[in-house]
N, C-alpha and C positions, 0 to 999 in steps of 0.2 A: 507077755514079752519079757525076754531075759535081758538083764542089764549087764554091761561089761564091768567087771569089778575094777575098782580103783587101783588095785595092786598090779594090774596088767598095764603098766605105764605106756609101753610102745603102742598098744592098740588104742588106748585112750587118746594119745596124741594124734594118732591117725584119724580117729573119728572126729576129733575137734577140728583137724585140718579139713576134713571132708565137709563138716558143718559150715566152716568159714567159706569154703569154695562154693557151697550151695547158696549161701547168702550173697556172695559176689556175683553169682550167675543171675540172681534176681535183680540186683542192681545193674548188671550188664544189660539186661533186657528192659531197663528203665522202670522197674517196679519201685513202689514207695518203700521207705525204710521199715515200716511196720511189717510189710510182707517179707522183707529180707530177714528180719528178726524172727518171725514165725517159722520160716524155713530153717533157720539156724537151730532154733529150739526143737523142731521136729527131729532133726538128725541127732542133736545132743541128748534126746530122750533115751537113746540107746545106752547112755552111761548113767551112773548114779551120782554124777557131779552136779551139784546145784549151785555151788558158790563160784560164779564166774561173772565177769563184767565185760561189756561190749562198748567200744568207743567207735562211733560212726563218723567218718570224714568223707569228703568228696573224692579224695584220692586213695584212701585205704580204710581198712577196718582193723581194730586192735582188740584182741581177746586176751584177757588176763584170767588165770585160773590156778588152782592148786591140785597137784597130784601127789598123794602120799606125803602131804605137808610141805611140798616143795613148790614155790611160786613159779609159774611159767608165763611167758608172754609170746603171743603169736601175732605178727603183723602181716596182713595180706594186702598188697597193692591192687587198686582198681585200674586196669589198663585202658578200658574203653567203655563207652556207653552207646548202646544201640537201642532200637525199639522193635520189639516183637511180642505182641500179645499172645501168640501161640507159644513162643518160647517161655514166656512168663508163666502161663497157665501150666505148661508141661513141667516146669521146674517145681512149682508148688505141689503139683500132683505127685511128682517124684519124692519130695520131702515127706509127704503124707504116707506114701508107700514104705519109705524107710522107717518111719515111726511105727507103722502097723506091722512091721516085720515081713513085708512082702519082698523086700530086697535084702539079700544076705549082706552082712558087714563086708565081706571080702569083695563084693561086687559094686559097692557104692561108688567108688571113683570111676569105674568103667561105665556104669550106667549114667553117671552125671556127664561124662564126656560125650556120650551119645546125645544127651539133651542139648548140650552146647553146640554140637555139630548138626543139629536138626536142619534139614534143607528148608528153604523158603516155601510157603504154601503155594505161591504162584511164581512163575518165572520172573527174573529180575526186570525184564523189559516191561512187564505189567506195572510194576511200581514206578518205573521211569515214566511210562505213559501217564499214570495217575498224577504224578507231579506236574507234568506238562499241562494236563487238564485243569489242575488246581490253579495254575498260573493263568490259564485262559479264562476260566470262569470268574476268577477274582477281577480281572480287567473288564470282563463283560459286565459284571455287576457295577463297575465304575464307569460304564458307558464308553469303553475304549473302542476305537475303530477296528474293523475286521482285520486290516493290515497289521495293526499293533498286536491284536490277539494272536495272530499267526506267529509273529516275531517272538513274543514271550513264551508261547507254547514250545517252540523249537529251542529257544535259549534255556528254558528251565530243564528240558530233557537233556540237553548237552551238559549243563551244570550238574545235574543229578548223576549222570554217567561218570563224570569226573569225581564226584563225591564217593561213589561206590568203589572206584579204582583206588582212590586214596585210602579208604577204609581198609581195603584188602592189603594195603602196604603198611598198615598200623601207624599212619600219620596222626599226630596229635589233633584233637578235635578243633582247637582254635584255628589251626592252619587249614584244616579241611574246610571250615566255615569260610575263611577268607578266600581260599583258592577256588572253591566252588562258586561262591558269591561273585567274585570278580570275573569268573568265566561267564556266568549267566548275564550279569548286569553289564559287563564289558561288551559282550556280543550285542546285547540290546542297544547299548549306547552308541556303538559304532554304526549299526544299521540305521538308527535314528539320525545320526550325524549326516548320513548320506541322503537324507530326505525321505526315507521310507517310514511309514507310520506317523504317529503323533508324538512330538516331544512333550512328555508330561511325566511328572514324578510318579504318578500311579502306574505308568507303564514299566518303569524301572523297579518299583516295589513288587509288581506282579511277577517279574522275572526271578525274584529271589524269595517269594512268599513260602516256598517249600522248605526254606532253611530256618524259618522262625522257630525258636526252641520252646514251643508252647507247652509240650508235655513236661519238659524239665521245669518250667515255671510253675505248672500246676502241682507237680510232685513236691517241689520246694515249699510251696504254700501249704500243702497238706502236712508236710513234716514240721513246718514252723508252727502251725496252729495246733499240732498235737501236744505241744508243751514237753514232749519226751525227746523229740529229735530236733530241737531248735537249732543246734549247732550245724548239723548237716543240712537242715532246711535253709538256714541263712546262706550257707555256702552254695547250695543249689540255685537260690535266687540270685545271688551275686554273680555266679557263673553265667546264668541266663542273661543277666544285664550286660555282662562283658561281651557275650556273643552278639547281643543286639547292637552293642557299640561297634563291633566289627562290621556288622551289616550296614550300619550308618556310614562308616568310612567307605565301604564298597559303593554305596549309593552316591556319596559325594564324588568319588572318582568317576563313576559312570556318568553322572550328570554333567561333570566338567567336560567329559569327552563329547557329549552332545552339543556343547556350546562352543567348542573349538572351531 
């Protein structure tokens, strides 16, 4: 594999930018930081630059490096976090292909854009239906009545539909969490208020169970215990706790509605 010489400054900067974008894509698909760094290093292997530093944060990554003795800093913001195991796998495979020379340098950004724009494996309605079923089964395991199960099934699907719509509008994650949660729990609370179903906190929890940031907490814990990514790991855990606090407020509002 041929390395790009350090005296080709513009191409070096372009590759570093592509490497950072690849790492951002891993984080966008909710991958752990170790995977993001591996993807970054795979693309960086095209250059002969070994002296660079990465600073990982929840909202951006910072790359510091030297080209021909001149220090450079690249800051790339992280706009959104989603979850796609298929997208994550494809991004890592893409970075390996770049490392092995299967993708020309001139095509890196184009091919990465194709990875980011990958369609969902299933139609969106399938994921909405699965979230409704998750709510229904959660309440079933907690001995909810059939009427309550139907309520949370429908409420969760409506809330998830709202979440997808807000995500397509690039609304910040905390607002998406609140608006989707208040939609699902609010609908459930109003229906319970009018005497349908069983007024119980488990019923309200079931309606927003699809919003629990479980993967974010797991990734944060993995980063934190790795001892190499403690800063972003702590940020991820704190962010997950903040989102859980939003859900707690949503539950409080919805439960108040049932008692009015």
